[in-house]
C-alpha positions as CSV (number, residue, x, y, z in Angstrom):
1,M,-58.0,-44.6,187.3
2,P,-61.5,-45.9,186.4
3,D,-61.3,-44.0,183.1
4,K,-58.0,-45.6,182.3
5,H,-59.5,-49.0,183.2
6,L,-62.4,-48.4,180.8
7,S,-60.1,-47.2,178.1
8,T,-57.9,-50.3,178.4
9,Q,-61.0,-52.5,178.2
10,F,-62.2,-50.6,175.1
11,D,-58.8,-51.0,173.5
12,S,-58.9,-54.7,174.2
13,E,-62.3,-55.0,172.6
14,L,-61.2,-53.0,169.6
15,N,-58.2,-55.3,169.2
16,G,-60.3,-58.3,169.6
17,V,-62.8,-57.4,166.9
18,S,-60.0,-56.2,164.6
19,S,-58.4,-59.6,165.0
20,R,-61.6,-61.3,164.0
21,V,-61.8,-59.2,160.9
22,M,-58.2,-60.3,160.0
23,E,-59.2,-63.9,160.6
24,L,-62.2,-63.5,158.3
25,G,-59.9,-61.9,155.7
26,G,-57.6,-64.9,155.9
27,L,-60.5,-67.2,155.4
28,V,-61.7,-65.3,152.4
29,E,-58.2,-65.2,150.9
30,S,-58.1,-69.0,151.1
31,Q,-61.4,-69.1,149.3
32,I,-60.0,-67.0,146.5
33,R,-56.9,-69.2,146.2
34,Q,-59.0,-72.3,146.0
35,A,-61.4,-70.7,143.5
36,V,-58.5,-69.6,141.3
37,Y,-57.0,-73.1,141.5
38,A,-60.4,-74.7,140.7
39,L,-60.6,-72.3,137.6
40,A,-57.1,-72.9,136.4
41,Q,-57.3,-76.7,136.8
42,F,-61.0,-77.2,136.4
43,N,-60.8,-79.0,139.7
44,A,-64.2,-80.0,141.1
45,D,-62.8,-80.8,144.6
46,A,-61.2,-77.4,145.0
47,A,-64.5,-75.8,143.9
48,M,-66.3,-77.8,146.5
49,Q,-63.9,-76.6,149.2
50,V,-64.7,-73.0,148.3
51,L,-68.5,-73.7,148.7
52,E,-68.0,-75.5,152.0
53,T,-66.1,-72.5,153.4
54,E,-68.9,-70.1,152.5
55,T,-71.1,-71.0,155.4
56,R,-68.2,-70.3,157.9
57,V,-67.6,-66.9,156.2
58,N,-71.3,-66.0,156.5
59,S,-71.4,-67.0,160.2
60,M,-68.3,-64.9,161.0
61,E,-69.8,-61.8,159.4
62,V,-72.9,-62.1,161.6
63,D,-70.8,-62.7,164.7
64,I,-68.6,-59.7,164.0
65,D,-71.6,-57.4,163.4
66,R,-73.1,-58.6,166.6
67,E,-69.9,-57.8,168.5
68,L,-69.7,-54.4,166.9
69,A,-73.2,-53.5,167.9
70,S,-72.5,-54.5,171.4
71,I,-69.3,-52.4,171.6
72,I,-71.1,-49.3,170.1
73,G,-74.0,-49.7,172.5
74,R,-71.9,-50.1,175.6
75,R,-69.0,-47.7,174.8
76,Q,-70.7,-45.0,172.7
77,P,-67.4,-44.2,170.9
78,T,-66.8,-40.9,169.2
79,A,-64.4,-39.5,166.6
80,R,-61.7,-41.9,165.3
81,D,-62.9,-44.8,167.4
82,L,-66.4,-44.6,165.9
83,R,-64.9,-44.3,162.4
84,L,-62.8,-47.4,163.0
85,L,-65.8,-49.4,164.2
86,M,-67.8,-48.2,161.1
87,A,-64.9,-49.1,158.8
88,I,-64.6,-52.6,160.4
89,S,-68.3,-53.2,159.8
90,K,-68.1,-52.1,156.2
91,T,-64.8,-54.1,155.7
92,T,-66.5,-57.2,157.1
93,A,-69.4,-56.8,154.6
94,N,-67.0,-56.4,151.7
95,L,-65.0,-59.5,152.8
96,E,-68.3,-61.5,152.9
97,R,-69.1,-60.3,149.4
98,V,-65.6,-61.3,148.2
99,G,-66.4,-64.7,149.6
100,D,-69.6,-64.6,147.5
101,E,-67.7,-63.9,144.4
102,A,-65.3,-66.8,145.1
103,A,-68.4,-69.0,145.6
104,K,-69.8,-67.8,142.3
105,I,-66.5,-68.8,140.5
106,A,-66.6,-72.2,142.2
107,R,-70.2,-72.8,141.2
108,M,-69.5,-71.8,137.6
109,V,-66.4,-74.0,137.5
110,R,-68.5,-77.0,138.6
111,S,-71.1,-76.1,136.0
112,I,-68.5,-75.9,133.2
113,I,-67.0,-79.3,134.3
114,D,-70.4,-80.9,134.3
115,S,-71.1,-79.4,130.8
116,G,-67.9,-80.9,129.4
117,N,-66.7,-77.6,128.0
118,S,-63.6,-77.3,130.2
119,R,-61.2,-78.4,127.5
120,T,-62.4,-75.8,125.0
121,L,-62.2,-72.8,127.2
122,P,-59.2,-70.4,127.3
123,A,-59.4,-70.1,131.1
124,S,-55.7,-69.5,131.5
125,E,-56.4,-66.0,130.1
126,L,-58.0,-65.1,133.4
127,R,-55.0,-66.0,135.5
128,V,-53.4,-62.5,135.4
129,A,-56.7,-60.9,136.5
130,A,-57.1,-63.5,139.3
131,D,-53.6,-63.0,140.6
132,L,-54.1,-59.2,140.5
133,A,-57.4,-59.4,142.4
134,S,-56.1,-61.8,145.1
135,G,-52.9,-59.8,145.5
136,L,-54.9,-56.6,145.9
137,L,-57.1,-58.0,148.6
138,R,-54.1,-59.3,150.5
139,K,-52.5,-55.9,150.3
140,A,-55.7,-54.2,151.4
141,L,-56.0,-56.4,154.5
142,D,-52.3,-55.8,155.4
143,A,-52.9,-52.0,155.0
144,F,-56.1,-52.2,157.2
145,A,-54.2,-54.0,159.9
146,R,-51.7,-51.1,160.0
147,L,-54.1,-48.3,159.0
148,D,-51.5,-47.5,156.3
149,T,-52.9,-44.7,154.0
150,A,-49.9,-44.8,151.6
151,T,-50.6,-48.4,150.8
152,A,-54.3,-47.6,150.6
153,L,-53.6,-45.0,148.0
154,S,-51.5,-47.4,145.9
155,I,-54.4,-50.0,146.0
156,L,-56.8,-47.4,144.6
157,K,-54.4,-46.8,141.7
158,E,-53.7,-50.5,141.2
159,D,-57.5,-51.3,140.9
160,D,-57.3,-49.7,137.4
161,L,-55.0,-52.6,136.3
162,I,-57.7,-55.1,137.0
163,D,-60.2,-53.0,135.2
164,K,-57.9,-52.9,132.2
165,E,-57.4,-56.6,132.3
166,F,-61.1,-57.1,132.3
167,D,-61.7,-54.8,129.4
168,G,-58.9,-56.5,127.4
169,F,-60.4,-59.9,128.2
170,V,-63.8,-58.9,127.0
171,R,-62.4,-57.7,123.7
172,K,-60.7,-61.1,123.3
173,L,-63.9,-62.9,124.0
174,I,-65.8,-60.8,121.5
175,T,-63.3,-61.7,118.8
176,Y,-63.4,-65.4,119.9
177,M,-67.2,-65.5,119.6
178,M,-67.2,-63.6,116.2
179,E,-64.8,-66.1,114.7
180,D,-66.7,-69.2,116.0
181,P,-70.3,-68.8,117.1
182,R,-70.1,-72.2,118.7
183,T,-68.0,-70.7,121.4
184,I,-70.6,-68.1,122.5
185,S,-72.0,-70.1,125.4
186,P,-68.6,-71.1,127.0
187,S,-67.3,-67.5,126.3
188,L,-70.2,-66.1,128.3
189,D,-69.3,-68.4,131.1
190,L,-65.8,-66.9,131.1
191,L,-67.2,-63.4,131.0
192,F,-69.1,-64.2,134.2
193,L,-65.9,-65.5,135.8
194,A,-64.0,-62.4,134.7
195,K,-66.6,-60.1,136.2
196,A,-66.4,-61.9,139.5
197,L,-62.7,-61.3,139.6
198,E,-63.1,-57.7,138.8
199,R,-65.6,-57.3,141.7
200,I,-63.0,-58.8,144.1
201,G,-60.7,-55.9,143.1
202,D,-63.5,-53.4,143.7
203,H,-64.0,-54.8,147.2
204,A,-60.3,-54.4,147.9
205,K,-60.6,-50.8,146.7
206,N,-63.5,-50.2,149.1
207,I,-61.4,-51.4,152.0
208,A,-58.6,-49.0,151.0
209,E,-61.1,-46.2,151.0
210,F,-62.2,-47.1,154.6
211,I,-58.6,-46.9,155.7
212,I,-58.4,-43.3,154.6
213,Y,-61.7,-42.6,156.2
214,V,-60.5,-43.9,159.6
215,V,-57.2,-42.1,159.6
216,K,-58.1,-38.8,157.9
217,G,-61.8,-38.6,158.6
218,E,-62.4,-38.0,154.9
219,D,-65.0,-40.0,152.9
220,V,-63.2,-40.4,149.6
221,R,-65.7,-42.7,147.9
222,H,-66.5,-41.5,144.4
223,S,-63.7,-39.0,144.5
224,S,-61.1,-38.4,141.8
225,M,-57.5,-39.5,142.4
226,A,-56.5,-35.8,142.7
227,Q,-59.0,-35.3,145.4
228,I,-57.9,-38.4,147.3
229,E,-54.3,-37.4,147.1
230,S,-55.2,-33.9,148.4
231,A,-57.0,-35.4,151.3
232,L,-54.0,-37.4,152.3
233,Q,-51.6,-34.4,152.3
């Protein structure tokens, strides 16, 4: 009976910290939505909301890490439980970095607005990449909540779409700058924004890899798609 009691307490602690990660994920998702809106509309108020949320995201990351350290120290988990706690820690770090990327977008939007270049920039070109990145993160969080390896695999494949959007956008910007050198400075601003969106997709991909690690005990980072699919069989 005491073992069962301890196991129940441990499960409760795991559920508690997992819920906190989902809460953090929801907060970061809201940051991305606001950042994308700020970019699409060149809205300074929306950009400010993203920056105001950043402090809360950073604080939650520290709180979750502290809670994880306490659980590991007291429970000394092994096998899948330990992998789950490690994955939660890494997922938390990736979510905080997604928040950093959203904040970078917000700061750049404010800078562009202040410079007066907002009317001349083809920012709408970034909307597809923005939607892909935010959708991929949402999908990664849903998959993490269910430890769904099939969805994790699809996320790894979909990340290529964001990379292709980024490459295509870079080619357009190069053409844009060659045709009119006066657009070089604002085009570089857009390149900075596009790179931030691509990194959001990379963090979603990282979370998907952690899911596979928890469920299968296989570290699939830097693995080919064939190797990952083999690990999931």
